[in-house]
N, CA, C and O atoms as a printed pandas DataFrame, in Angstrom:
     atom_number atom_name residue_name chain_id  residue_number  x_coord  y_coord  z_coord
0              1         N          MET        A               1  -15.311  -26.700    7.106
1              2        CA          MET        A               1  -15.016  -25.216    7.289
2              3         C          MET        A               1  -15.547  -24.254    6.420
3              4         O          MET        A               1  -15.321  -24.249    5.209
4              5         N          SER        A               2  -16.174  -23.524    6.947
5              6        CA          SER        A               2  -16.433  -22.326    5.816
6              7         C          SER        A               2  -15.595  -21.254    5.695
7              8         O          SER        A               2  -15.119  -20.844    6.754
8              9         N          ASP        A               3  -15.255  -20.635    4.588
9             10        CA          ASP        A               3  -14.390  -19.606    4.655
10            11         C          ASP        A               3  -15.434  -18.071    4.898
11            12         O          ASP        A               3  -16.401  -17.694    4.237
12            13         N          PRO        A               4  -14.762  -17.430    6.124
13            14        CA          PRO        A               4  -15.473  -16.049    6.558
14            15         C          PRO        A               4  -15.284  -15.120    5.180
15            16         O          PRO        A               4  -16.318  -14.603    4.756
16            17         N          HIS        A               5  -14.440  -14.949    4.682
17            18        CA          HIS        A               5  -14.108  -14.131    3.625
18            19         C          HIS        A               5  -14.030  -14.951    2.067
19            20         O          HIS        A               5  -13.037  -15.306    1.433
20            21         N          PRO        A               6  -15.229  -15.061    1.804
21            22        CA          PRO        A               6  -15.106  -15.806    0.474
22            23         C          PRO        A               6  -14.319  -14.985   -0.652
23            24         O          PRO        A               6  -14.563  -13.779   -0.624
24            25         N          ARG        A               7  -13.571  -15.339   -1.475
25            26        CA          ARG        A               7  -12.948  -14.426   -2.693
26            27         C          ARG        A               7  -13.792  -13.910   -3.777
27            28         O          ARG        A               7  -14.547  -14.602   -4.461
28            29         N          ALA        A               8  -13.621  -12.717   -3.877
29            30        CA          ALA        A               8  -14.733  -12.074   -5.210
30            31         C          ALA        A               8  -14.277  -12.236   -6.359
31            32         O          ALA        A               8  -13.252  -12.885   -6.570
32            33         N          SER        A               9  -14.994  -11.652   -7.297
33            34        CA          SER        A               9  -14.598  -11.883   -8.589
34            35         C          SER        A               9  -14.143  -10.328   -9.218
35            36         O          SER        A               9  -14.153   -9.950  -10.389
36            37         N          VAL        A              10  -13.779   -9.655   -8.084
37            38        CA          VAL        A              10  -13.477   -8.329   -8.393
38            39         C          VAL        A              10  -12.191   -8.412   -8.542
39            40         O          VAL        A              10  -11.741   -9.235   -7.745
40            41         N          SER        A              11  -11.160   -7.804   -9.384
41            42        CA          SER        A              11   -9.845   -8.089   -9.879
42            43         C          SER        A              11   -9.193   -7.373   -8.539
43            44         O          SER        A              11   -9.656   -6.293   -8.172
44            45         N          PRO        A              12   -8.060   -8.026   -7.785
45            46        CA          PRO        A              12   -7.733   -7.065   -6.643
46            47         C          PRO        A              12   -6.799   -6.104   -7.188
47            48         O          PRO        A              12   -6.297   -5.365   -6.341
48            49         N          PHE        A              13   -6.419   -5.914   -8.451
49            50        CA          PHE        A              13   -5.644   -4.878   -8.894
50            51         C          PHE        A              13   -6.849   -3.199   -8.782
51            52         O          PHE        A              13   -6.776   -2.135   -8.167
52            53         N          VAL        A              14   -7.808   -3.800   -9.728
53            54        CA          VAL        A              14   -8.691   -2.509   -9.638
54            55         C          VAL        A              14   -9.471   -2.339   -8.519
55            56         O          VAL        A              14   -9.984   -1.226   -8.404
56            57         N          ALA        A              15   -9.713   -3.220   -7.594
57            58        CA          ALA        A              15  -10.282   -2.655   -6.302
58            59         C          ALA        A              15   -9.156   -2.051   -5.239
59            60         O          ALA        A              15   -9.549   -1.420   -4.258
60            61         N          GLY        A              16   -7.946   -2.239   -5.439
61            62        CA          GLY        A              16   -6.916   -1.531   -4.695
62            63         C          GLY        A              16   -6.149   -0.778   -5.365
63            64         O          GLY        A              16   -5.158   -0.449   -4.712
64            65         N          LEU        A              17   -6.194   -0.291   -6.575
65            66        CA          LEU        A              17   -5.866    0.804   -6.986
66            67         C          LEU        A              17   -6.642    2.040   -7.098
67            68         O          LEU        A              17   -6.211    3.189   -7.183
68            69         N          THR        A              18   -8.147    1.528   -7.081
69            70        CA          THR        A              18   -9.281    2.412   -6.938
70            71         C          THR        A              18   -9.793    2.748   -5.453
71            72         O          THR        A              18  -10.698    3.554   -5.236
72            73         N          CYS        A              19   -9.104    2.031   -4.453
73            74        CA          CYS        A              19   -8.881    2.029   -3.143
74            75         C          CYS        A              19  -10.863    1.707   -2.691
75            76         O          CYS        A              19  -11.692    2.411   -2.116
76            77         N          LYS        A              20  -10.923    0.428   -3.262
77            78        CA          LYS        A              20  -12.389   -0.070   -2.864
78            79         C          LYS        A              20  -12.319   -1.304   -2.047
79            80         O          LYS        A              20  -11.226   -1.800   -1.775
80            81         N          CYS        A              21  -13.428   -1.818   -1.647
81            82        CA          CYS        A              21  -13.615   -2.799   -0.803
82            83         C          CYS        A              21  -13.144   -3.894   -1.761
83            84         O          CYS        A              21  -13.564   -3.908   -2.918
84            85         N          PRO        A              22  -12.069   -5.039   -1.200
85            86        CA          PRO        A              22  -11.820   -6.166   -2.128
86            87         C          PRO        A              22  -12.656   -7.183   -2.264
87            88         O          PRO        A              22  -12.309   -8.122   -2.981
88            89         N          ARG        A              23  -13.924   -7.204   -1.608
89            90        CA          ARG        A              23  -14.788   -8.293   -1.806
90            91         C          ARG        A              23  -15.571   -8.016   -2.945
91            92         O          ARG        A              23  -15.637   -8.813   -3.881
92            93         N          CYS        A              24  -16.353   -6.603   -2.922
93            94        CA          CYS        A              24  -17.443   -5.886   -3.730
94            95         C          CYS        A              24  -17.159   -5.027   -4.779
95            96         O          CYS        A              24  -17.908   -4.702   -5.701
96            97         N          GLY        A              25  -15.827   -4.629   -4.528
97            98        CA          GLY        A              25  -15.404   -3.534   -5.354
98            99         C          GLY        A              25  -15.739   -2.271   -5.730
99           100         O          GLY        A              25  -15.291   -1.576   -6.642
100          101         N          LYS        A              26  -17.168   -1.905   -4.353
101          102        CA          LYS        A              26  -18.025   -0.706   -4.810
102          103         C          LYS        A              26  -17.824    0.136   -3.410
103          104         O          LYS        A              26  -18.062    1.343   -3.386
104          105         N          GLY        A              27  -17.350   -0.611   -2.191
105          106        CA          GLY        A              27  -17.470    0.232   -1.116
106          107         C          GLY        A              27  -15.852    0.956   -0.650
107          108         O          GLY        A              27  -14.771    0.390   -0.809
108          109         N          ARG        A              28  -16.029    2.125   -0.144
109          110        CA          ARG        A              28  -14.542    2.806   -0.034
110          111         C          ARG        A              28  -14.065    1.861    0.893
111          112         O          ARG        A              28  -14.788    1.056    1.479
112          113         N          LEU        A              29  -12.685    1.973    1.041
113          114        CA          LEU        A              29  -12.058    1.275    1.859
114          115         C          LEU        A              29  -11.351    2.203    3.269
115          116         O          LEU        A              29  -11.095    1.695    4.360
116          117         N          PHE        A              30  -11.140    3.620    2.907
117          118        CA          PHE        A              30  -10.433    4.430    3.703
118          119         C          PHE        A              30  -11.752    5.621    4.370
119          120         O          PHE        A              30  -12.811    5.968    3.846
120          121         N          ASP        A              31  -11.239    5.946    5.482
121          122        CA          ASP        A              31  -12.229    6.871    6.419
122          123         C          ASP        A              31  -11.495    8.209    5.678
123          124         O          ASP        A              31  -11.992    9.023    4.900
124          125         N          GLY        A              32  -10.072    8.116    6.238
125          126        CA          GLY        A              32   -9.265    9.187    6.151
126          127         C          GLY        A              32   -8.244    8.816    5.001
127          128         O          GLY        A              32   -8.437    8.094    4.023
128          129         N          PHE        A              33   -7.064    9.528    5.394
129          130        CA          PHE        A              33   -5.944    9.523    3.846
130          131         C          PHE        A              33   -5.394    7.973    4.331
131          132         O          PHE        A              33   -5.234    7.160    3.421
132          133         N          LEU        A              34   -5.158    7.623    5.451
133          134        CA          LEU        A              34   -4.732    6.017    5.528
134          135         C          LEU        A              34   -5.623    5.522    6.422
135          136         O          LEU        A              34   -5.304    4.341    6.555
136          137         N          THR        A              35   -6.620    5.770    7.156
137          138        CA          THR        A              35   -7.458    4.991    8.195
138          139         C          THR        A              35   -8.474    4.368    7.514
139          140         O          THR        A              35   -9.321    4.825    6.747
140          141         N          LEU        A              36   -8.239    3.130    7.954
141          142        CA          LEU        A              36   -9.440    2.212    7.178
142          143         C          LEU        A              36  -10.723    2.333    7.814
143          144         O          LEU        A              36  -10.796    2.839    8.934
144          145         N          ARG        A              37  -11.988    1.819    7.061
145          146        CA          ARG        A              37  -13.150    2.123    7.715
146          147         C          ARG        A              37  -13.187    0.579    8.637
147          148         O          ARG        A              37  -12.380   -0.337    8.478
148          149         N          PRO        A              38  -14.077    0.586    9.392
149          150        CA          PRO        A              38  -14.497   -0.672   10.217
150          151         C          PRO        A              38  -14.892   -1.880    9.459
151          152         O          PRO        A              38  -14.586   -2.999    9.872
152          153         N          ARG        A              39  -15.636   -1.679    8.238
153          154        CA          ARG        A              39  -16.290   -2.260    7.450
154          155         C          ARG        A              39  -16.826   -1.845    6.168
155          156         O          ARG        A              39  -17.246   -0.689    6.132
156          157         N          CYS        A              40  -16.895   -2.466    5.216
157          158        CA          CYS        A              40  -17.921   -2.097    3.707
158          159         C          CYS        A              40  -19.048   -1.576    3.649
159          160         O          CYS        A              40  -19.986   -2.343    3.869
160          161         N          GLU        A              41  -19.294   -0.487    3.419
161          162        CA          GLU        A              41  -20.674    0.064    3.296
162          163         C          GLU        A              41  -21.852   -0.385    2.388
163          164         O          GLU        A              41  -23.041   -0.070    2.367
164          165         N          THR        A              42  -21.033   -1.302    1.582
165          166        CA          THR        A              42  -21.816   -1.927    0.498
166          167         C          THR        A              42  -22.221   -3.465    1.065
167          168         O          THR        A              42  -23.362   -3.806    1.375
168          169         N          CYS        A              43  -21.172   -4.199    1.118
169          170        CA          CYS        A              43  -21.247   -5.572    1.108
170          171         C          CYS        A              43  -21.064   -6.368    2.667
171          172         O          CYS        A              43  -21.429   -7.498    2.990
172          173         N          GLY        A              44  -20.268   -5.182    3.576
173          174        CA          GLY        A              44  -20.546   -5.286    4.997
174          175         C          GLY        A              44  -19.241   -6.201    5.371
175          176         O          GLY        A              44  -19.084   -6.639    6.511
176          177         N          LEU        A              45  -18.369   -6.435    4.360
177          178        CA          LEU        A              45  -17.291   -7.055    4.967
178          179         C          LEU        A              45  -16.414   -6.199    5.868
179          180         O          LEU        A              45  -16.098   -5.028    5.660
180          181         N          ASP        A              46  -16.022   -7.064    7.038
181          182        CA          ASP        A              46  -15.554   -6.402    8.256
182          183         C          ASP        A              46  -13.983   -6.434    8.213
183          184         O          ASP        A              46  -13.371   -7.502    8.199
184          185         N          PHE        A              47  -13.306   -5.096    8.192
185          186        CA          PHE        A              47  -11.840   -4.886    7.707
186          187         C          PHE        A              47  -11.079   -5.083    8.838
187          188         O          PHE        A              47  -10.018   -4.460    8.881
188          189         N          ALA        A              48  -11.420   -5.944    9.952
189          190        CA          ALA        A              48  -10.760   -6.381   10.890
190          191         C          ALA        A              48   -9.494   -7.154   10.745
191          192         O          ALA        A              48   -8.439   -6.929   11.336
192          193         N          PHE        A              49   -9.758   -8.171    9.810
193          194        CA          PHE        A              49   -8.366   -9.132    9.350
194          195         C          PHE        A              49   -7.488   -8.281    8.741
195          196         O          PHE        A              49   -6.466   -8.898    8.443
196          197         N          ILE        A              50   -7.442   -7.017    8.397
197          198        CA          ILE        A              50   -6.448   -6.355    7.414
198          199         C          ILE        A              50   -5.318   -5.888    8.082
199          200         O          ILE        A              50   -5.385   -5.115    9.037
200          201         N          ASP        A              51   -4.066   -6.422    7.518
201          202        CA          ASP        A              51   -2.846   -5.754    8.440
202          203         C          ASP        A              51   -1.936   -5.850    7.292
203          204         O          ASP        A              51   -1.482   -6.907    6.854
204          205         N          SER        A              52   -1.688   -4.604    6.807
205          206        CA          SER        A              52   -0.678   -4.296    5.614
206          207         C          SER        A              52    0.805   -4.029    6.330
207          208         O          SER        A              52    1.871   -4.228    5.746
208          209         N          GLY        A              53    0.693   -3.587    7.572
209          210        CA          GLY        A              53    2.315   -3.490    8.183
210          211         C          GLY        A              53    2.878   -2.617    7.594
211          212         O          GLY        A              53    2.053   -1.750    7.305
212          213         N          ASP        A              54    3.985   -2.339    7.209
213          214        CA          ASP        A              54    4.894   -1.428    6.890
214          215         C          ASP        A              54    5.068   -1.748    5.297
215          216         O          ASP        A              54    5.660   -0.937    4.585
216          217         N          GLY        A              55    4.668   -2.650    4.899
217          218        CA          GLY        A              55    4.768   -2.765    3.450
218          219         C          GLY        A              55    4.501   -2.244    2.159
219          220         O          GLY        A              55    4.957   -2.687    1.104
220          221         N          PRO        A              56    3.619   -1.128    2.322
221          222        CA          PRO        A              56    3.139   -0.074    1.631
222          223         C          PRO        A              56    3.907    1.048    1.630
223          224         O          PRO        A              56    3.947    1.806    0.661
224          225         N          ALA        A              57    4.679    1.262    2.898
225          226        CA          ALA        A              57    5.480    2.389    3.034
226          227         C          ALA        A              57    7.133    1.890    2.379
227          228         O          ALA        A              57    7.978    2.613    1.852
228          229         N          VAL        A              58    7.171    0.743    2.588
229          230        CA          VAL        A              58    8.675    0.116    2.089
230          231         C          VAL        A              58    8.716    0.278    0.626
231          232         O          VAL        A              58    9.695    0.820    0.113
232          233         N          PHE        A              59    7.529   -0.235   -0.234
233          234        CA          PHE        A              59    7.582   -0.183   -1.649
234          235         C          PHE        A              59    7.605    1.518   -2.039
235          236         O          PHE        A              59    8.347    1.842   -2.967
236          237         N          VAL        A              60    6.833    2.562   -1.370
237          238        CA          VAL        A              60    6.715    3.622   -1.747
238          239         C          VAL        A              60    8.365    4.186   -1.559
239          240         O          VAL        A              60    9.035    4.692   -2.458
240          241         N          ILE        A              61    8.693    4.008   -0.498
241          242        CA          ILE        A              61   10.000    4.600   -0.072
242          243         C          ILE        A              61   11.339    4.054   -1.221
243          244         O          ILE        A              61   12.323    4.712   -1.558
244          245         N          MET        A              62   11.076    3.073   -1.515
245          246        CA          MET        A              62   12.129    2.395   -2.519
246          247         C          MET        A              62   11.755    2.993   -3.878
247          248         O          MET        A              62   12.722    3.360   -4.545
248          249         N          LEU        A              63   10.774    3.130   -4.317
249          250        CA          LEU        A              63   10.255    3.877   -5.567
250          251         C          LEU        A              63   10.965    5.221   -5.541
251          252         O          LEU        A              63   12.017    5.505   -6.115
252          253         N          ALA        A              64   10.153    6.057   -4.719
253          254        CA          ALA        A              64   10.613    7.284   -4.468
254          255         C          ALA        A              64   12.320    7.668   -4.333
255          256         O          ALA        A              64   12.985    8.500   -4.949
256          257         N          GLY        A              65   12.607    6.949   -3.544
257          258        CA          GLY        A              65   13.987    7.063   -3.496
258          259         C          GLY        A              65   15.010    6.643   -4.869
259          260         O          GLY        A              65   16.130    7.131   -5.022
260          261         N          GLY        A              66   14.626    6.036   -5.443
261          262        CA          GLY        A              66   14.991    5.653   -6.904
262          263         C          GLY        A              66   14.784    6.659   -7.717
263          264         O          GLY        A              66   15.704    7.149   -8.373
264          265         N          VAL        A              67   13.430    7.131   -7.779
265          266        CA          VAL        A              67   13.316    8.479   -9.008
266          267         C          VAL        A              67   14.184    9.670   -8.249
267          268         O          VAL        A              67   15.043   10.227   -8.933
268          269         N          VAL        A              68   14.042   10.012   -7.135
269          270        CA          VAL        A              68   14.533   11.325   -6.669
270          271         C          VAL        A              68   16.090   11.383   -6.989
271          272         O          VAL        A              68   16.627   12.306   -7.601
272          273         N          VAL        A              69   16.878   10.006   -6.368
273          274        CA          VAL        A              69   18.225    9.904   -6.183
274          275         C          VAL        A              69   18.793    9.765   -7.900
275          276         O          VAL        A              69   19.924   10.131   -8.221
276          277         N          ALA        A              70   17.708    9.125   -8.980
277          278        CA          ALA        A              70   18.109    9.229  -10.234
278          279         C          ALA        A              70   18.184   10.962  -10.877
279          280         O          ALA        A              70   19.119   11.553  -11.417
280          281         N          CYS        A              71   16.984   11.354  -10.595
281          282        CA          CYS        A              71   17.009   12.883  -10.902
282          283         C          CYS        A              71   17.881   13.782  -10.432
283          284         O          CYS        A              71   18.369   14.704  -11.086
284          285         N          ALA        A              72   18.093   13.519   -9.272
285          286        CA          ALA        A              72   19.317   14.713   -8.708
286          287         C          ALA        A              72   20.592   14.003   -9.057
287          288         O          ALA        A              72   21.545   14.704   -8.717
288          289         N          LEU        A              73   20.884   13.126   -9.486
289          290        CA          LEU        A              73   22.222   12.434  -10.081
290          291         C          LEU        A              73   22.435   13.064  -11.425
291          292         O          LEU        A              73   23.544   13.467  -11.774
292          293         N          VAL        A              74   21.333   13.149  -12.200
293          294        CA          VAL        A              74   21.146   13.710  -13.845
294          295         C          VAL        A              74   21.371   15.105  -13.594
295          296         O          VAL        A              74   22.291   15.593  -14.250
296          297         N          VAL        A              75   20.705   15.935  -12.738
297          298        CA          VAL        A              75   20.786   17.279  -12.764
298          299         C          VAL        A              75   22.237   17.661  -12.317
299          300         O          VAL        A              75   22.933   18.393  -13.021
300          301         N          GLU        A              76   22.632   17.194  -11.237
301          302        CA          GLU        A              76   23.848   17.579  -10.538
302          303         C          GLU        A              76   25.164   17.333  -11.667
303          304         O          GLU        A              76   26.136   18.088  -11.702
304          305         N          ILE        A              77   24.977   16.021  -12.659
305          306        CA          ILE        A              77   26.018   16.210  -13.434
306          307         C          ILE        A              77   25.788   17.035  -14.452
307          308         O          ILE        A              77   26.737   17.741  -14.794
308          309         N          LEU        A              78   24.609   17.153  -15.128
309          310        CA          LEU        A              78   24.603   18.049  -16.015
310          311         C          LEU        A              78   24.586   19.805  -15.881
311          312         O          LEU        A              78   24.884   20.718  -16.650
312          313         N          TYR        A              79   24.177   19.743  -14.764
313          314        CA          TYR        A              79   24.084   21.667  -14.571
314          315         C          TYR        A              79   24.834   22.187  -13.501
315          316         O          TYR        A              79   25.136   23.379  -13.551
316          317         N          ARG        A              80   25.328   21.232  -12.162
317          318        CA          ARG        A              80   25.401   21.757  -11.195
318          319         C          ARG        A              80   25.330   22.653  -10.372
319          320         O          ARG        A              80   26.281   23.218   -9.833
320          321         N          PRO        A              81   23.799   22.921  -10.156
321          322        CA          PRO        A              81   23.424   23.883   -9.531
322          323         C          PRO        A              81   23.758   23.862   -8.079
323          324         O          PRO        A              81   24.154   22.793   -7.615
324          325         N          PRO        A              82   23.654   24.875   -7.318
325          326        CA          PRO        A              82   24.044   24.985   -5.778
326          327         C          PRO        A              82   23.242   24.298   -5.094
327          328         O          PRO        A              82   22.197   24.054   -5.697
328          329         N          PHE        A              83   23.342   23.720   -3.658
329          330        CA          PHE        A              83   22.625   22.913   -2.648
330          331         C          PHE        A              83   21.458   23.539   -2.432
331          332         O          PHE        A              83   20.496   22.772   -2.413
332          333         N          TRP        A              84   21.207   24.731   -2.254
333          334        CA          TRP        A              84   20.280   25.307   -1.992
334          335         C          TRP        A              84   18.925   24.852   -3.064
335          336         O          TRP        A              84   17.818   24.440   -2.718
336          337         N          LEU        A              85   19.500   25.112   -4.594
337          338        CA          LEU        A              85   18.620   24.680   -5.482
338          339         C          LEU        A              85   18.128   23.276   -5.385
339          340         O          LEU        A              85   16.918   23.063   -5.469
340          341         N          HIS        A              86   18.906   22.386   -5.227
341          342        CA          HIS        A              86   18.787   21.120   -5.199
342          343         C          HIS        A              86   17.549   20.870   -3.926
343          344         O          HIS        A              86   16.592   20.113   -4.091
344          345         N          ALA        A              87   17.750   21.524   -2.882
345          346        CA          ALA        A              87   16.468   21.384   -1.750
346          347         C          ALA        A              87   15.194   21.782   -2.460
347          348         O          ALA        A              87   14.111   21.200   -2.390
348          349         N          MET        A              88   15.470   22.780   -3.097
349          350        CA          MET        A              88   13.997   23.591   -3.715
350          351         C          MET        A              88   13.443   22.612   -4.851
351          352         O          MET        A              88   12.230   22.465   -5.000
352          353         N          LEU        A              89   14.548   21.830   -5.789
353          354        CA          LEU        A              89   13.874   20.901   -6.646
354          355         C          LEU        A              89   13.299   19.954   -5.960
355          356         O          LEU        A              89   12.070   19.928   -5.892
356          357         N          TRP        A              90   14.165   18.896   -5.255
357          358        CA          TRP        A              90   13.946   17.691   -4.845
358          359         C          TRP        A              90   12.794   17.676   -3.835
359          360         O          TRP        A              90   11.957   16.786   -3.986
360          361         N          PHE        A              91   12.616   18.664   -2.683
361          362        CA          PHE        A              91   11.506   18.417   -1.911
362          363         C          PHE        A              91   10.023   18.167   -2.334
363          364         O          PHE        A              91    9.369   17.191   -1.969
364          365         N          PRO        A              92    9.523   19.276   -3.238
365          366        CA          PRO        A              92    8.506   18.691   -3.756
366          367         C          PRO        A              92    8.521   17.251   -4.483
367          368         O          PRO        A              92    7.538   16.520   -4.365
368          369         N          LEU        A              93    9.486   16.905   -5.131
369          370        CA          LEU        A              93    9.407   15.808   -5.572
370          371         C          LEU        A              93    9.327   14.555   -4.699
371          372         O          LEU        A              93    8.559   13.624   -4.942
372          373         N          ILE        A              94   10.265   14.600   -3.553
373          374        CA          ILE        A              94    9.878   13.770   -2.549
374          375         C          ILE        A              94    8.521   13.704   -2.286
375          376         O          ILE        A              94    7.971   12.618   -2.468
376          377         N          LEU        A              95    7.758   14.807   -1.827
377          378        CA          LEU        A              95    6.697   14.797   -1.222
378          379         C          LEU        A              95    5.763   13.988   -2.274
379          380         O          LEU        A              95    5.056   13.115   -1.771
380          381         N          ALA        A              96    5.691   14.149   -3.460
381          382        CA          ALA        A              96    5.108   13.978   -4.507
382          383         C          ALA        A              96    4.994   12.418   -4.633
383          384         O          ALA        A              96    3.913   11.830   -4.606
384          385         N          THR        A              97    6.258   11.780   -4.780
385          386        CA          THR        A              97    6.511   10.548   -5.111
386          387         C          THR        A              97    6.188    9.656   -3.618
387          388         O          THR        A              97    5.999    8.442   -3.681
388          389         N          THR        A              98    6.159   10.180   -2.676
389          390        CA          THR        A              98    5.956    9.274   -1.423
390          391         C          THR        A              98    4.480    9.407   -1.207
391          392         O          THR        A              98    3.716    8.443   -1.160
392          393         N          LEU        A              99    4.095   10.772   -1.066
393          394        CA          LEU        A              99    2.447   10.722   -0.329
394          395         C          LEU        A              99    1.226   10.216   -1.420
395          396         O          LEU        A              99    0.231    9.559   -1.114
396          397         N          LEU        A             100    1.588   10.706   -2.758
397          398        CA          LEU        A             100    0.587   10.244   -4.112
398          399         C          LEU        A             100    0.098    8.768   -4.062
399          400         O          LEU        A             100   -1.017    8.245   -4.068
400          401         N          PRO        A             101    1.602    8.222   -4.001
401          402        CA          PRO        A             101    1.051    6.671   -4.543
402          403         C          PRO        A             101    1.014    5.813   -2.842
403          404         O          PRO        A             101    1.082    4.586   -2.921
404          405         N          LEU        A             102    0.949    6.204   -1.889
405          406        CA          LEU        A             102    0.842    5.854   -0.532
406          407         C          LEU        A             102   -0.588    5.017   -0.254
407          408         O          LEU        A             102   -0.727    3.898    0.239
408          409         N          ARG        A             103   -1.310    5.689   -0.606
409          410        CA          ARG        A             103   -2.678    5.362   -0.187
410          411         C          ARG        A             103   -3.199    3.990   -1.470
411          412         O          ARG        A             103   -3.689    2.903   -1.162
412          413         N          PRO        A             104   -2.981    4.353   -2.516
413          414        CA          PRO        A             104   -3.196    3.120   -3.331
414          415         C          PRO        A             104   -2.538    1.717   -3.274
415          416         O          PRO        A             104   -3.054    0.611   -3.436
416          417         N          VAL        A             105   -0.980    2.142   -2.941
417          418        CA          VAL        A             105   -0.214    1.015   -2.558
418          419         C          VAL        A             105   -0.839    0.299   -1.464
419          420         O          VAL        A             105   -1.149   -0.889   -1.556
420          421         N          LYS        A             106   -1.019    0.977   -0.472
421          422        CA          LYS        A             106   -1.771    0.421    0.927
422          423         C          LYS        A             106   -3.075   -0.365    0.235
423          424         O          LYS        A             106   -3.223   -1.550    0.531
424          425         N          ALA        A             107   -3.829    0.138   -0.491
425          426        CA          ALA        A             107   -5.172   -0.349   -0.805
426          427         C          ALA        A             107   -4.735   -1.679   -1.757
427          428         O          ALA        A             107   -5.330   -2.713   -1.453
428          429         N          LEU        A             108   -3.994   -1.754   -2.612
429          430        CA          LEU        A             108   -3.489   -2.786   -3.346
430          431         C          LEU        A             108   -2.986   -4.090   -2.420
431          432         O          LEU        A             108   -3.295   -5.277   -2.523
432          433         N          LEU        A             109   -2.370   -3.625   -1.771
433          434        CA          LEU        A             109   -1.615   -4.810   -0.496
434          435         C          LEU        A             109   -2.670   -5.246   -0.120
435          436         O          LEU        A             109   -2.789   -6.465   -0.245
436          437         N          ILE        A             110   -3.861   -4.476    0.486
437          438        CA          ILE        A             110   -4.881   -5.343    1.060
438          439         C          ILE        A             110   -5.636   -5.769    0.489
439          440         O          ILE        A             110   -6.241   -6.661    1.084
440          441         N          ALA        A             111   -6.105   -5.473   -0.939
441          442        CA          ALA        A             111   -6.563   -6.159   -1.752
442          443         C          ALA        A             111   -6.165   -7.369   -2.111
443          444         O          ALA        A             111   -6.913   -8.346   -2.149
444          445         N          LEU        A             112   -4.543   -7.377   -2.492
445          446        CA          LEU        A             112   -3.871   -8.742   -2.535
446          447         C          LEU        A             112   -4.041   -9.899   -1.637
447          448         O          LEU        A             112   -4.401  -11.053   -1.872
448          449         N          GLN        A             113   -3.639   -9.211   -0.383
449          450        CA          GLN        A             113   -3.819  -10.200    1.005
450          451         C          GLN        A             113   -5.514  -10.673    1.048
451          452         O          GLN        A             113   -5.790  -11.827    1.376
452          453         N          PHE        A             114   -6.324   -9.941    0.784
453          454        CA          PHE        A             114   -7.766  -10.710    1.020
454          455         C          PHE        A             114   -7.710  -11.450   -0.535
455          456         O          PHE        A             114   -7.997  -12.620   -0.281
456          457         N          HIS        A             115   -7.525  -11.364   -1.735
457          458        CA          HIS        A             115   -7.554  -12.402   -2.705
458          459         C          HIS        A             115   -6.719  -13.622   -2.538
459          460         O          HIS        A             115   -7.098  -14.704   -2.987
460          461         N          HIS        A             116   -5.734  -13.496   -1.982
461          462        CA          HIS        A             116   -4.958  -14.735   -1.819
462          463         C          HIS        A             116   -4.975  -15.435   -0.418
463          464         O          HIS        A             116   -4.213  -16.325   -0.040
464          465         N          LYS        A             117   -5.930  -14.891    0.228
465          466        CA          LYS        A             117   -6.494  -15.185    1.892
466          467         C          LYS        A             117   -5.234  -15.376    2.741
467          468         O          LYS        A             117   -5.010  -16.348    3.461
468          469         N          ALA        A             118   -4.417  -14.277    2.550
469          470        CA          ALA        A             118   -3.122  -14.505    3.319
470          471         C          ALA        A             118   -3.267  -14.187    4.949
471          472         O          ALA        A             118   -3.782  -13.162    5.395
472          473         N          ALA        A             119   -2.843  -15.010    5.556
473          474        CA          ALA        A             119   -2.999  -14.806    7.113
474          475         C          ALA        A             119   -1.668  -15.181    7.948
475          476         O          ALA        A             119   -0.830  -16.038    7.667
476          477         N          PRO        A             120   -1.707  -14.299    9.059
477          478        CA          PRO        A             120   -0.481  -14.306   10.095
478          479         C          PRO        A             120    0.323  -15.650    9.906
479          480         O          PRO        A             120   -0.378  -16.496    9.349
480          481         N          GLY        A             121    1.351  -16.003   10.152
481          482        CA          GLY        A             121    2.343  -17.008    9.881
482          483         C          GLY        A             121    2.162  -17.467   11.532
483          484         O          GLY        A             121    1.884  -16.831   12.548
484          485         N          GLY        A             122    2.440  -18.780   11.277
485          486        CA          GLY        A             122    2.641  -19.700   12.749
486          487         C          GLY        A             122    2.945  -20.856   12.209
487          488         O          GLY        A             122    3.298  -21.073   11.050
488          489         N          HIS        A             123    2.760  -21.791   13.309
489          490        CA          HIS        A             123    3.354  -22.997   13.084
490          491         C          HIS        A             123    2.342  -24.020   13.768
491          492         O          HIS        A             123    1.819  -23.788   14.858
492          493         N          ALA        A             124    2.139  -25.061   13.096
493          494        CA          ALA        A             124    1.498  -25.982   13.584
494          495         C          ALA        A             124    2.059  -27.445   14.022
495          496         O          ALA        A             124    2.681  -28.036   13.139
496          497         N          GLY        A             125    1.940  -27.997   15.070
497          498        CA          GLY        A             125    2.352  -29.224   15.474
498          499         C          GLY        A             125    2.942  -29.433   16.572
499          500         O          GLY        A             125    2.279  -28.997   17.514
500          501         N          HIS        A             126    4.238  -30.079   16.976
501          502        CA          HIS        A             126    4.658  -29.800   18.303
502          503         C          HIS        A             126    5.665  -28.939   18.476
503          504         O          HIS        A             126    6.409  -28.732   17.517
504          505         N          ASP        A             127    5.881  -28.299   19.663
505          506        CA          ASP        A             127    6.903  -27.475   20.003
506          507         C          ASP        A             127    8.243  -27.940   20.080
507          508         O          ASP        A             127    8.531  -29.059   20.504
508          509         N          PRO        A             128    9.231  -26.935   19.598
509          510        CA          PRO        A             128   10.459  -27.813   18.869
510          511         C          PRO        A             128   11.546  -27.674   20.768
511          512         O          PRO        A             128   12.546  -28.323   21.075
512          513         N          GLN        A             129   10.991  -26.877   21.406
513          514        CA          GLN        A             129   11.350  -27.112   22.777
514          515         C          GLN        A             129   11.515  -28.462   23.526
515          516         O          GLN        A             129   10.481  -29.069   23.806
516          517         N          PRO        A             130   12.688  -28.980   23.869
517          518        CA          PRO        A             130   12.759  -30.152   24.548
518          519         C          PRO        A             130   12.009  -30.122   25.871
519          520         O          PRO        A             130   11.989  -31.120   26.592
C-alpha cells in the first residue's frame, strides 16, 4: 500500500509558521485569511485531507486570554484606572493577540498533521454491540 502523501524533508515548523505547503515548503497554503487553497500551486498536493478543526482557535484563545488577563490585572493593581480606560487598553490587545497568530497557528497545525500522517479516528475490528 503506497502512501498518497509522502512526508517531505521540509520542517513542519518552518512550513507552518511561514504558511507554506507542508510537503514542498514553497506553495502558499491560504487563499484568503483562513481559507485554504484547493491544492499546492508548486507540488500539486491536494489539501482535501486537511482538517484542523477548532484546534488553532483554542490555542490562540488560551494564549491571548492569559496575556490579556495578566496585563489587565497588573494595570488594575498598580494604577486602578476607570473601566472605560480598561476597555480602551485591552480591546486592541485582544484583537492583536487573537487575529495575528491565528493564521500561522492554523498552518502549523496543518503542517504537523501532514508530517505525522494524522488521520481521523476510528476503530477496526468487530462491532461492540451484541
